[in-house]
PDB file of N, H, CA, C and O in Angstrom:
ATOM      1  N   MET A   1     -88.864  58.039  -8.232  1.00  0.00           N
ATOM      2  CA  MET A   1     -87.612  58.725  -8.697  1.00  0.00           C
ATOM      3  C   MET A   1     -86.910  58.120  -9.997  1.00  0.00           C
ATOM      4  O   MET A   1     -86.749  56.900 -10.053  1.00  0.00           O
ATOM      5  N   ALA A   2     -86.575  58.774 -10.828  1.00  0.00           N
ATOM      6  H   ALA A   2     -86.705  59.765 -10.781  1.00  0.00           H
ATOM      7  CA  ALA A   2     -85.828  58.631 -11.919  1.00  0.00           C
ATOM      8  C   ALA A   2     -84.641  57.991 -11.984  1.00  0.00           C
ATOM      9  O   ALA A   2     -83.955  58.008 -10.961  1.00  0.00           O
ATOM     10  N   LYS A   3     -84.174  57.352 -13.074  1.00  0.00           N
ATOM     11  H   LYS A   3     -84.730  57.338 -13.905  1.00  0.00           H
ATOM     12  CA  LYS A   3     -82.874  56.496 -12.762  1.00  0.00           C
ATOM     13  C   LYS A   3     -82.164  56.823 -14.319  1.00  0.00           C
ATOM     14  O   LYS A   3     -82.703  57.404 -15.261  1.00  0.00           O
ATOM     15  N   ILE A   4     -81.083  56.373 -14.265  1.00  0.00           N
ATOM     16  H   ILE A   4     -80.646  55.900 -13.500  1.00  0.00           H
ATOM     17  CA  ILE A   4     -80.276  56.748 -15.658  1.00  0.00           C
ATOM     18  C   ILE A   4     -79.584  55.348 -15.964  1.00  0.00           C
ATOM     19  O   ILE A   4     -79.445  54.569 -15.021  1.00  0.00           O
ATOM     20  N   THR A   5     -79.172  55.012 -17.149  1.00  0.00           N
ATOM     21  H   THR A   5     -79.286  55.644 -17.915  1.00  0.00           H
ATOM     22  CA  THR A   5     -78.518  54.076 -17.376  1.00  0.00           C
ATOM     23  C   THR A   5     -77.111  54.577 -18.592  1.00  0.00           C
ATOM     24  O   THR A   5     -77.338  55.054 -19.704  1.00  0.00           O
ATOM     25  N   ILE A   6     -75.987  54.370 -18.138  1.00  0.00           N
ATOM     26  H   ILE A   6     -75.802  53.982 -17.235  1.00  0.00           H
ATOM     27  CA  ILE A   6     -74.686  54.664 -18.812  1.00  0.00           C
ATOM     28  C   ILE A   6     -74.282  53.656 -19.835  1.00  0.00           C
ATOM     29  O   ILE A   6     -74.186  52.515 -19.382  1.00  0.00           O
ATOM     30  N   ASN A   7     -74.011  53.807 -21.162  1.00  0.00           N
ATOM     31  H   ASN A   7     -74.089  54.733 -21.529  1.00  0.00           H
ATOM     32  CA  ASN A   7     -73.231  52.809 -22.018  1.00  0.00           C
ATOM     33  C   ASN A   7     -71.945  52.944 -21.767  1.00  0.00           C
ATOM     34  O   ASN A   7     -71.266  53.635 -22.527  1.00  0.00           O
ATOM     35  N   ARG A   8     -71.444  52.392 -20.801  1.00  0.00           N
ATOM     36  H   ARG A   8     -71.995  51.831 -20.184  1.00  0.00           H
ATOM     37  CA  ARG A   8     -69.717  52.667 -20.473  1.00  0.00           C
ATOM     38  C   ARG A   8     -68.973  52.155 -21.900  1.00  0.00           C
ATOM     39  O   ARG A   8     -67.840  52.622 -22.012  1.00  0.00           O
ATOM     40  N   GLU A   9     -69.308  51.468 -22.774  1.00  0.00           N
ATOM     41  H   GLU A   9     -70.229  51.088 -22.683  1.00  0.00           H
ATOM     42  CA  GLU A   9     -68.204  51.151 -23.724  1.00  0.00           C
ATOM     43  C   GLU A   9     -68.498  52.265 -24.915  1.00  0.00           C
ATOM     44  O   GLU A   9     -67.640  52.322 -25.796  1.00  0.00           O
ATOM     45  N   LYS A  10     -69.394  52.966 -24.998  1.00  0.00           N
ATOM     46  H   LYS A  10     -70.091  52.920 -24.282  1.00  0.00           H
ATOM     47  CA  LYS A  10     -69.423  54.146 -26.007  1.00  0.00           C
ATOM     48  C   LYS A  10     -69.152  55.402 -25.301  1.00  0.00           C
ATOM     49  O   LYS A  10     -69.095  56.394 -26.028  1.00  0.00           O
ATOM     50  N   CYS A  11     -68.952  55.597 -23.898  1.00  0.00           N
ATOM     51  H   CYS A  11     -68.998  54.791 -23.308  1.00  0.00           H
ATOM     52  CA  CYS A  11     -68.583  56.791 -23.564  1.00  0.00           C
ATOM     53  C   CYS A  11     -67.015  56.929 -23.386  1.00  0.00           C
ATOM     54  O   CYS A  11     -66.274  56.161 -22.773  1.00  0.00           O
ATOM     55  N   LYS A  12     -66.686  58.089 -24.067  1.00  0.00           N
ATOM     56  H   LYS A  12     -67.289  58.713 -24.565  1.00  0.00           H
ATOM     57  CA  LYS A  12     -65.385  58.653 -24.317  1.00  0.00           C
ATOM     58  C   LYS A  12     -64.805  59.535 -23.067  1.00  0.00           C
ATOM     59  O   LYS A  12     -63.728  60.126 -23.138  1.00  0.00           O
ATOM     60  N   GLY A  13     -65.740  59.556 -21.789  1.00  0.00           N
ATOM     61  H   GLY A  13     -66.615  59.076 -21.731  1.00  0.00           H
ATOM     62  CA  GLY A  13     -65.188  60.497 -20.872  1.00  0.00           C
ATOM     63  C   GLY A  13     -65.160  61.740 -20.984  1.00  0.00           C
ATOM     64  O   GLY A  13     -64.291  62.225 -20.260  1.00  0.00           O
ATOM     65  N   CYS A  14     -65.875  62.675 -21.728  1.00  0.00           N
ATOM     66  H   CYS A  14     -66.581  62.281 -22.316  1.00  0.00           H
ATOM     67  CA  CYS A  14     -65.770  64.034 -21.913  1.00  0.00           C
ATOM     68  C   CYS A  14     -66.223  64.901 -20.821  1.00  0.00           C
ATOM     69  O   CYS A  14     -65.862  66.072 -20.706  1.00  0.00           O
ATOM     70  N   LEU A  15     -67.033  64.289 -20.013  1.00  0.00           N
ATOM     71  H   LEU A  15     -67.326  63.338 -20.106  1.00  0.00           H
ATOM     72  CA  LEU A  15     -67.281  64.700 -18.573  1.00  0.00           C
ATOM     73  C   LEU A  15     -68.405  65.916 -18.608  1.00  0.00           C
ATOM     74  O   LEU A  15     -68.675  66.498 -17.557  1.00  0.00           O
ATOM     75  N   LEU A  16     -69.088  66.300 -19.922  1.00  0.00           N
ATOM     76  H   LEU A  16     -68.868  65.827 -20.776  1.00  0.00           H
ATOM     77  CA  LEU A  16     -70.020  66.981 -20.196  1.00  0.00           C
ATOM     78  C   LEU A  16     -71.081  66.589 -19.240  1.00  0.00           C
ATOM     79  O   LEU A  16     -71.633  67.554 -18.711  1.00  0.00           O
ATOM     80  N   CYS A  17     -71.480  65.501 -18.907  1.00  0.00           N
ATOM     81  H   CYS A  17     -71.032  64.717 -19.337  1.00  0.00           H
ATOM     82  CA  CYS A  17     -72.467  65.047 -18.268  1.00  0.00           C
ATOM     83  C   CYS A  17     -72.391  65.444 -16.763  1.00  0.00           C
ATOM     84  O   CYS A  17     -73.390  65.910 -16.216  1.00  0.00           O
ATOM     85  N   VAL A  18     -71.211  65.266 -16.078  1.00  0.00           N
ATOM     86  H   VAL A  18     -70.399  64.888 -16.522  1.00  0.00           H
ATOM     87  CA  VAL A  18     -71.161  65.679 -14.846  1.00  0.00           C
ATOM     88  C   VAL A  18     -71.037  67.118 -14.603  1.00  0.00           C
ATOM     89  O   VAL A  18     -71.478  67.651 -13.585  1.00  0.00           O
ATOM     90  N   ASN A  19     -70.402  67.776 -15.590  1.00  0.00           N
ATOM     91  H   ASN A  19     -70.043  67.343 -16.417  1.00  0.00           H
ATOM     92  CA  ASN A  19     -70.856  69.379 -15.234  1.00  0.00           C
ATOM     93  C   ASN A  19     -72.180  69.842 -15.230  1.00  0.00           C
ATOM     94  O   ASN A  19     -72.484  70.889 -14.659  1.00  0.00           O
ATOM     95  N   VAL A  20     -73.010  69.122 -15.839  1.00  0.00           N
ATOM     96  H   VAL A  20     -72.764  68.271 -16.302  1.00  0.00           H
ATOM     97  CA  VAL A  20     -74.373  69.562 -16.305  1.00  0.00           C
ATOM     98  C   VAL A  20     -75.288  68.950 -15.215  1.00  0.00           C
ATOM     99  O   VAL A  20     -76.311  69.597 -14.996  1.00  0.00           O
ATOM    100  N   CYS A  21     -75.140  68.034 -14.628  1.00  0.00           N
ATOM    101  H   CYS A  21     -74.309  67.508 -14.806  1.00  0.00           H
ATOM    102  CA  CYS A  21     -76.065  67.345 -13.554  1.00  0.00           C
ATOM    103  C   CYS A  21     -76.241  68.339 -12.393  1.00  0.00           C
ATOM    104  O   CYS A  21     -75.269  68.951 -11.951  1.00  0.00           O
ATOM    105  N   PRO A  22     -77.431  68.492 -11.918  1.00  0.00           N
ATOM    106  CA  PRO A  22     -77.962  69.727 -11.027  1.00  0.00           C
ATOM    107  C   PRO A  22     -77.695  69.037  -9.753  1.00  0.00           C
ATOM    108  O   PRO A  22     -77.325  69.779  -8.843  1.00  0.00           O
ATOM    109  N   LYS A  23     -77.805  67.713  -9.473  1.00  0.00           N
ATOM    110  H   LYS A  23     -78.105  67.110 -10.213  1.00  0.00           H
ATOM    111  CA  LYS A  23     -77.762  67.075  -8.392  1.00  0.00           C
ATOM    112  C   LYS A  23     -76.191  66.382  -8.199  1.00  0.00           C
ATOM    113  O   LYS A  23     -75.966  65.754  -7.164  1.00  0.00           O
ATOM    114  N   GLY A  24     -75.346  66.497  -9.026  1.00  0.00           N
ATOM    115  H   GLY A  24     -75.529  67.007  -9.866  1.00  0.00           H
ATOM    116  CA  GLY A  24     -73.961  66.033  -8.958  1.00  0.00           C
ATOM    117  C   GLY A  24     -74.020  64.478  -8.856  1.00  0.00           C
ATOM    118  O   GLY A  24     -73.205  63.890  -8.144  1.00  0.00           O
ATOM    119  N   SER A  25     -74.904  63.856  -9.507  1.00  0.00           N
ATOM    120  H   SER A  25     -75.566  64.333 -10.085  1.00  0.00           H
ATOM    121  CA  SER A  25     -75.197  62.466  -9.313  1.00  0.00           C
ATOM    122  C   SER A  25     -74.299  61.724 -10.391  1.00  0.00           C
ATOM    123  O   SER A  25     -74.377  60.496 -10.352  1.00  0.00           O
ATOM    124  N   ILE A  26     -73.569  62.202 -11.222  1.00  0.00           N
ATOM    125  H   ILE A  26     -73.505  63.199 -11.254  1.00  0.00           H
ATOM    126  CA  ILE A  26     -72.729  61.431 -12.262  1.00  0.00           C
ATOM    127  C   ILE A  26     -71.314  61.836 -12.004  1.00  0.00           C
ATOM    128  O   ILE A  26     -71.023  63.027 -11.890  1.00  0.00           O
ATOM    129  N   LYS A  27     -70.351  60.806 -11.900  1.00  0.00           N
ATOM    130  H   LYS A  27     -70.587  59.839 -11.992  1.00  0.00           H
ATOM    131  CA  LYS A  27     -68.851  61.168 -11.722  1.00  0.00           C
ATOM    132  C   LYS A  27     -68.122  60.354 -12.600  1.00  0.00           C
ATOM    133  O   LYS A  27     -68.633  59.371 -13.139  1.00  0.00           O
ATOM    134  N   GLN A  28     -66.858  60.731 -12.794  1.00  0.00           N
ATOM    135  H   GLN A  28     -66.444  61.529 -12.357  1.00  0.00           H
ATOM    136  CA  GLN A  28     -66.170  59.919 -13.577  1.00  0.00           C
ATOM    137  C   GLN A  28     -65.509  58.716 -12.728  1.00  0.00           C
ATOM    138  O   GLN A  28     -65.065  58.769 -11.581  1.00  0.00           O
ATOM    139  N   GLY A  29     -65.574  57.484 -13.716  1.00  0.00           N
ATOM    140  H   GLY A  29     -65.934  57.441 -14.648  1.00  0.00           H
ATOM    141  CA  GLY A  29     -65.033  56.090 -13.124  1.00  0.00           C
ATOM    142  C   GLY A  29     -63.622  55.982 -12.975  1.00  0.00           C
ATOM    143  O   GLY A  29     -62.803  56.748 -13.482  1.00  0.00           O
ATOM    144  N   LYS A  30     -63.374  54.999 -12.259  1.00  0.00           N
ATOM    145  H   LYS A  30     -64.039  54.376 -11.847  1.00  0.00           H
ATOM    146  CA  LYS A  30     -61.778  55.064 -11.974  1.00  0.00           C
ATOM    147  C   LYS A  30     -61.309  53.679 -13.100  1.00  0.00           C
ATOM    148  O   LYS A  30     -60.100  53.457 -13.172  1.00  0.00           O
ATOM    149  N   SER A  31     -62.113  52.926 -13.813  1.00  0.00           N
ATOM    150  H   SER A  31     -63.095  53.106 -13.754  1.00  0.00           H
ATOM    151  CA  SER A  31     -61.762  51.843 -14.644  1.00  0.00           C
ATOM    152  C   SER A  31     -62.017  52.309 -15.979  1.00  0.00           C
ATOM    153  O   SER A  31     -63.005  53.012 -16.194  1.00  0.00           O
ATOM    154  N   LEU A  32     -60.983  51.887 -17.175  1.00  0.00           N
ATOM    155  H   LEU A  32     -60.181  51.316 -17.000  1.00  0.00           H
ATOM    156  CA  LEU A  32     -60.939  52.210 -18.204  1.00  0.00           C
ATOM    157  C   LEU A  32     -62.141  51.213 -19.221  1.00  0.00           C
ATOM    158  O   LEU A  32     -62.342  50.021 -18.989  1.00  0.00           O
ATOM    159  N   ASN A  33     -62.764  51.906 -20.222  1.00  0.00           N
ATOM    160  H   ASN A  33     -62.601  52.874 -20.410  1.00  0.00           H
ATOM    161  CA  ASN A  33     -63.453  50.957 -20.936  1.00  0.00           C
ATOM    162  C   ASN A  33     -62.576  50.360 -22.047  1.00  0.00           C
ATOM    163  O   ASN A  33     -61.351  50.418 -21.943  1.00  0.00           O
ATOM    164  N   SER A  34     -63.214  49.744 -23.188  1.00  0.00           N
ATOM    165  H   SER A  34     -64.209  49.697 -23.273  1.00  0.00           H
ATOM    166  CA  SER A  34     -62.435  49.085 -24.128  1.00  0.00           C
ATOM    167  C   SER A  34     -61.815  50.295 -25.144  1.00  0.00           C
ATOM    168  O   SER A  34     -60.926  50.002 -25.944  1.00  0.00           O
ATOM    169  N   LYS A  35     -62.329  51.629 -25.056  1.00  0.00           N
ATOM    170  H   LYS A  35     -63.050  51.867 -24.406  1.00  0.00           H
ATOM    171  CA  LYS A  35     -61.606  52.534 -25.716  1.00  0.00           C
ATOM    172  C   LYS A  35     -60.462  53.230 -25.197  1.00  0.00           C
ATOM    173  O   LYS A  35     -59.780  54.028 -25.840  1.00  0.00           O
ATOM    174  N   GLY A  36     -60.270  52.856 -23.888  1.00  0.00           N
ATOM    175  H   GLY A  36     -60.824  52.208 -23.366  1.00  0.00           H
ATOM    176  CA  GLY A  36     -59.507  53.449 -22.836  1.00  0.00           C
ATOM    177  C   GLY A  36     -59.528  54.715 -22.157  1.00  0.00           C
ATOM    178  O   GLY A  36     -58.586  55.353 -21.687  1.00  0.00           O
ATOM    179  N   ALA A  37     -60.758  54.975 -22.182  1.00  0.00           N
ATOM    180  H   ALA A  37     -61.524  54.457 -22.564  1.00  0.00           H
ATOM    181  CA  ALA A  37     -61.271  56.195 -21.643  1.00  0.00           C
ATOM    182  C   ALA A  37     -61.970  55.796 -20.245  1.00  0.00           C
ATOM    183  O   ALA A  37     -62.585  54.746 -20.057  1.00  0.00           O
ATOM    184  N   LYS A  38     -61.774  56.790 -19.329  1.00  0.00           N
ATOM    185  H   LYS A  38     -61.274  57.643 -19.482  1.00  0.00           H
ATOM    186  CA  LYS A  38     -62.464  56.532 -17.963  1.00  0.00           C
ATOM    187  C   LYS A  38     -63.970  56.777 -17.985  1.00  0.00           C
ATOM    188  O   LYS A  38     -64.331  57.849 -17.499  1.00  0.00           O
ATOM    189  N   ALA A  39     -64.748  56.101 -18.386  1.00  0.00           N
ATOM    190  H   ALA A  39     -64.454  55.230 -18.781  1.00  0.00           H
ATOM    191  CA  ALA A  39     -66.259  56.415 -18.690  1.00  0.00           C
ATOM    192  C   ALA A  39     -66.910  56.623 -17.254  1.00  0.00           C
ATOM    193  O   ALA A  39     -66.676  55.976 -16.233  1.00  0.00           O
ATOM    194  N   VAL A  40     -67.772  57.669 -17.429  1.00  0.00           N
ATOM    195  H   VAL A  40     -67.962  58.194 -18.258  1.00  0.00           H
ATOM    196  CA  VAL A  40     -68.866  58.248 -16.197  1.00  0.00           C
ATOM    197  C   VAL A  40     -69.527  57.132 -15.411  1.00  0.00           C
ATOM    198  O   VAL A  40     -69.611  56.040 -15.973  1.00  0.00           O
ATOM    199  N   GLU A  41     -69.977  57.260 -14.256  1.00  0.00           N
ATOM    200  H   GLU A  41     -69.908  58.147 -13.800  1.00  0.00           H
ATOM    201  CA  GLU A  41     -70.835  56.247 -13.677  1.00  0.00           C
ATOM    202  C   GLU A  41     -71.773  57.009 -12.813  1.00  0.00           C
ATOM    203  O   GLU A  41     -71.319  58.049 -12.335  1.00  0.00           O
ATOM    204  N   PHE A  42     -73.054  56.673 -12.510  1.00  0.00           N
ATOM    205  H   PHE A  42     -73.423  55.828 -12.898  1.00  0.00           H
ATOM    206  CA  PHE A  42     -73.705  56.964 -11.501  1.00  0.00           C
ATOM    207  C   PHE A  42     -73.539  56.747  -9.846  1.00  0.00           C
ATOM    208  O   PHE A  42     -73.579  55.639  -9.311  1.00  0.00           O
ATOM    209  N   ARG A  43     -73.363  57.904  -9.199  1.00  0.00           N
ATOM    210  H   ARG A  43     -73.330  58.804  -9.633  1.00  0.00           H
ATOM    211  CA  ARG A  43     -73.030  57.843  -7.938  1.00  0.00           C
ATOM    212  C   ARG A  43     -73.873  57.078  -7.146  1.00  0.00           C
ATOM    213  O   ARG A  43     -75.090  57.093  -7.334  1.00  0.00           O
ATOM    214  N   GLU A  44     -73.341  56.399  -6.263  1.00  0.00           N
ATOM    215  H   GLU A  44     -72.353  56.387  -6.110  1.00  0.00           H
ATOM    216  CA  GLU A  44     -74.039  55.274  -5.481  1.00  0.00           C
ATOM    217  C   GLU A  44     -74.860  56.193  -4.703  1.00  0.00           C
ATOM    218  O   GLU A  44     -74.449  57.316  -4.407  1.00  0.00           O
ATOM    219  N   ASN A  45     -76.253  55.661  -4.289  1.00  0.00           N
ATOM    220  H   ASN A  45     -76.586  54.749  -4.530  1.00  0.00           H
ATOM    221  CA  ASN A  45     -77.187  56.295  -3.456  1.00  0.00           C
ATOM    222  C   ASN A  45     -77.364  57.774  -3.806  1.00  0.00           C
ATOM    223  O   ASN A  45     -77.594  58.580  -2.904  1.00  0.00           O
ATOM    224  N   ALA A  46     -77.257  58.193  -5.189  1.00  0.00           N
ATOM    225  H   ALA A  46     -77.071  57.538  -5.921  1.00  0.00           H
ATOM    226  CA  ALA A  46     -77.310  59.406  -5.516  1.00  0.00           C
ATOM    227  C   ALA A  46     -78.797  59.492  -6.166  1.00  0.00           C
ATOM    228  O   ALA A  46     -79.457  58.555  -6.614  1.00  0.00           O
ATOM    229  N   GLU A  47     -79.172  60.961  -6.093  1.00  0.00           N
ATOM    230  H   GLU A  47     -78.636  61.723  -5.728  1.00  0.00           H
ATOM    231  CA  GLU A  47     -80.487  61.229  -6.527  1.00  0.00           C
ATOM    232  C   GLU A  47     -80.635  61.625  -7.965  1.00  0.00           C
ATOM    233  O   GLU A  47     -79.781  62.371  -8.444  1.00  0.00           O
ATOM    234  N   CYS A  48     -81.609  61.212  -8.685  1.00  0.00           N
ATOM    235  H   CYS A  48     -82.303  60.606  -8.296  1.00  0.00           H
ATOM    236  CA  CYS A  48     -81.696  61.802 -10.364  1.00  0.00           C
ATOM    237  C   CYS A  48     -83.073  62.516 -10.331  1.00  0.00           C
ATOM    238  O   CYS A  48     -84.028  61.920  -9.832  1.00  0.00           O
ATOM    239  N   LEU A  49     -83.208  63.655 -10.795  1.00  0.00           N
ATOM    240  H   LEU A  49     -82.433  64.140 -11.200  1.00  0.00           H
ATOM    241  CA  LEU A  49     -84.426  64.440 -11.019  1.00  0.00           C
ATOM    242  C   LEU A  49     -85.028  64.154 -12.336  1.00  0.00           C
ATOM    243  O   LEU A  49     -86.023  64.803 -12.658  1.00  0.00           O
ATOM    244  N   GLY A  50     -84.567  63.297 -13.109  1.00  0.00           N
ATOM    245  H   GLY A  50     -83.759  62.770 -12.848  1.00  0.00           H
ATOM    246  CA  GLY A  50     -84.993  63.086 -14.305  1.00  0.00           C
ATOM    247  C   GLY A  50     -85.237  64.151 -15.310  1.00  0.00           C
ATOM    248  O   GLY A  50     -86.159  64.180 -16.125  1.00  0.00           O
ATOM    249  N   CYS A  51     -84.104  65.192 -15.112  1.00  0.00           N
ATOM    250  H   CYS A  51     -83.355  65.168 -14.450  1.00  0.00           H
ATOM    251  CA  CYS A  51     -84.190  66.375 -16.097  1.00  0.00           C
ATOM    252  C   CYS A  51     -83.871  66.071 -17.383  1.00  0.00           C
ATOM    253  O   CYS A  51     -84.305  66.784 -18.287  1.00  0.00           O
ATOM    254  N   MET A  52     -83.167  65.107 -17.619  1.00  0.00           N
ATOM    255  H   MET A  52     -82.814  64.528 -16.884  1.00  0.00           H
ATOM    256  CA  MET A  52     -82.755  64.541 -19.001  1.00  0.00           C
ATOM    257  C   MET A  52     -81.357  65.538 -19.356  1.00  0.00           C
ATOM    258  O   MET A  52     -80.879  65.362 -20.476  1.00  0.00           O
ATOM    259  N   MET A  53     -80.785  66.413 -18.598  1.00  0.00           N
ATOM    260  H   MET A  53     -81.173  66.556 -17.688  1.00  0.00           H
ATOM    261  CA  MET A  53     -79.853  67.261 -19.125  1.00  0.00           C
ATOM    262  C   MET A  53     -78.553  66.437 -19.267  1.00  0.00           C
ATOM    263  O   MET A  53     -77.737  66.975 -20.015  1.00  0.00           O
ATOM    264  N   CYS A  54     -78.294  65.654 -18.908  1.00  0.00           N
ATOM    265  H   CYS A  54     -78.957  65.217 -18.301  1.00  0.00           H
ATOM    266  CA  CYS A  54     -77.043  64.625 -19.091  1.00  0.00           C
ATOM    267  C   CYS A  54     -77.246  63.871 -20.576  1.00  0.00           C
ATOM    268  O   CYS A  54     -76.331  63.805 -21.397  1.00  0.00           O
ATOM    269  N   ALA A  55     -78.452  63.367 -20.774  1.00  0.00           N
ATOM    270  H   ALA A  55     -79.195  63.421 -20.107  1.00  0.00           H
ATOM    271  CA  ALA A  55     -78.617  62.762 -21.868  1.00  0.00           C
ATOM    272  C   ALA A  55     -78.916  63.710 -23.053  1.00  0.00           C
ATOM    273  O   ALA A  55     -78.968  63.177 -24.161  1.00  0.00           O
ATOM    274  N   VAL A  56     -79.083  64.797 -22.985  1.00  0.00           N
ATOM    275  H   VAL A  56     -79.041  65.230 -22.085  1.00  0.00           H
ATOM    276  CA  VAL A  56     -79.178  65.762 -23.992  1.00  0.00           C
ATOM    277  C   VAL A  56     -77.875  66.344 -24.540  1.00  0.00           C
ATOM    278  O   VAL A  56     -77.738  66.771 -25.686  1.00  0.00           O
ATOM    279  N   ILE A  57     -76.809  66.310 -23.468  1.00  0.00           N
ATOM    280  H   ILE A  57     -76.920  65.963 -22.536  1.00  0.00           H
ATOM    281  CA  ILE A  57     -75.716  67.085 -23.617  1.00  0.00           C
ATOM    282  C   ILE A  57     -74.588  66.048 -24.050  1.00  0.00           C
ATOM    283  O   ILE A  57     -73.459  66.409 -24.384  1.00  0.00           O
ATOM    284  N   CYS A  58     -75.018  64.696 -24.010  1.00  0.00           N
ATOM    285  H   CYS A  58     -75.935  64.403 -23.738  1.00  0.00           H
ATOM    286  CA  CYS A  58     -74.155  63.744 -24.342  1.00  0.00           C
ATOM    287  C   CYS A  58     -73.734  63.367 -25.770  1.00  0.00           C
ATOM    288  O   CYS A  58     -74.489  62.733 -26.506  1.00  0.00           O
ATOM    289  N   PRO A  59     -72.509  63.771 -26.143  1.00  0.00           N
ATOM    290  CA  PRO A  59     -72.505  63.827 -27.986  1.00  0.00           C
ATOM    291  C   PRO A  59     -72.581  62.411 -28.283  1.00  0.00           C
ATOM    292  O   PRO A  59     -73.114  62.178 -29.368  1.00  0.00           O
ATOM    293  N   ASP A  60     -72.167  61.322 -27.574  1.00  0.00           N
ATOM    294  H   ASP A  60     -71.733  61.511 -26.693  1.00  0.00           H
ATOM    295  CA  ASP A  60     -72.466  60.151 -28.158  1.00  0.00           C
ATOM    296  C   ASP A  60     -73.341  59.301 -27.761  1.00  0.00           C
ATOM    297  O   ASP A  60     -73.134  58.093 -27.880  1.00  0.00           O
ATOM    298  N   CYS A  61     -74.634  59.867 -27.142  1.00  0.00           N
ATOM    299  H   CYS A  61     -74.802  60.848 -27.045  1.00  0.00           H
ATOM    300  CA  CYS A  61     -76.089  59.403 -26.820  1.00  0.00           C
ATOM    301  C   CYS A  61     -75.695  58.030 -26.043  1.00  0.00           C
ATOM    302  O   CYS A  61     -76.198  56.942 -26.320  1.00  0.00           O
ATOM    303  N   CYS A  62     -74.702  58.244 -25.008  1.00  0.00           N
ATOM    304  H   CYS A  62     -74.294  59.128 -24.782  1.00  0.00           H
ATOM    305  CA  CYS A  62     -74.581  57.161 -24.091  1.00  0.00           C
ATOM    306  C   CYS A  62     -75.612  56.979 -22.605  1.00  0.00           C
ATOM    307  O   CYS A  62     -75.605  55.991 -21.870  1.00  0.00           O
ATOM    308  N   ILE A  63     -76.320  58.019 -22.462  1.00  0.00           N
ATOM    309  H   ILE A  63     -76.325  58.821 -23.059  1.00  0.00           H
ATOM    310  CA  ILE A  63     -77.109  58.123 -21.293  1.00  0.00           C
ATOM    311  C   ILE A  63     -78.486  57.844 -21.762  1.00  0.00           C
ATOM    312  O   ILE A  63     -78.830  58.318 -22.845  1.00  0.00           O
ATOM    313  N   GLU A  64     -79.285  57.154 -21.093  1.00  0.00           N
ATOM    314  H   GLU A  64     -79.006  56.769 -20.213  1.00  0.00           H
ATOM    315  CA  GLU A  64     -80.719  57.009 -21.030  1.00  0.00           C
ATOM    316  C   GLU A  64     -81.310  57.256 -19.873  1.00  0.00           C
ATOM    317  O   GLU A  64     -80.863  56.723 -18.858  1.00  0.00           O
ATOM    318  N   VAL A  65     -82.502  58.171 -19.808  1.00  0.00           N
ATOM    319  H   VAL A  65     -82.866  58.605 -20.633  1.00  0.00           H
ATOM    320  CA  VAL A  65     -83.024  58.468 -18.541  1.00  0.00           C
ATOM    321  C   VAL A  65     -84.542  57.765 -18.551  1.00  0.00           C
ATOM    322  O   VAL A  65     -85.335  57.859 -19.488  1.00  0.00           O
ATOM    323  N   TYR A  66     -84.739  57.143 -17.481  1.00  0.00           N
ATOM    324  H   TYR A  66     -84.095  57.066 -16.720  1.00  0.00           H
ATOM    325  CA  TYR A  66     -86.241  56.547 -17.156  1.00  0.00           C
ATOM    326  C   TYR A  66     -86.694  57.374 -16.043  1.00  0.00           C
ATOM    327  O   TYR A  66     -85.922  57.695 -15.139  1.00  0.00           O
ATOM    328  N   LYS A  67     -87.969  57.745 -16.077  1.00  0.00           N
ATOM    329  H   LYS A  67     -88.596  57.484 -16.811  1.00  0.00           H
ATOM    330  CA  LYS A  67     -88.847  58.335 -15.049  1.00  0.00           C
ATOM    331  C   LYS A  67     -89.774  57.441 -14.505  1.00  0.00           C
ATOM    332  O   LYS A  67     -90.561  57.819 -13.637  1.00  0.00           O
TER     333      LYS A  67
END
């Protein structure tokens, strides 16, 4: 199974990755990062296909996908 890492400090909370994830595995977090944005996070017990759509669409390159 693939997994992703999200750089919460670089994330500006645009939610593009949330909308593009085919499994709905990414959600908006509740806490603010140093920029004052609600950074995204990987849902607990979620599944990742490794499709890399989230990493490709992220304008700030905050997401890395590992297969």
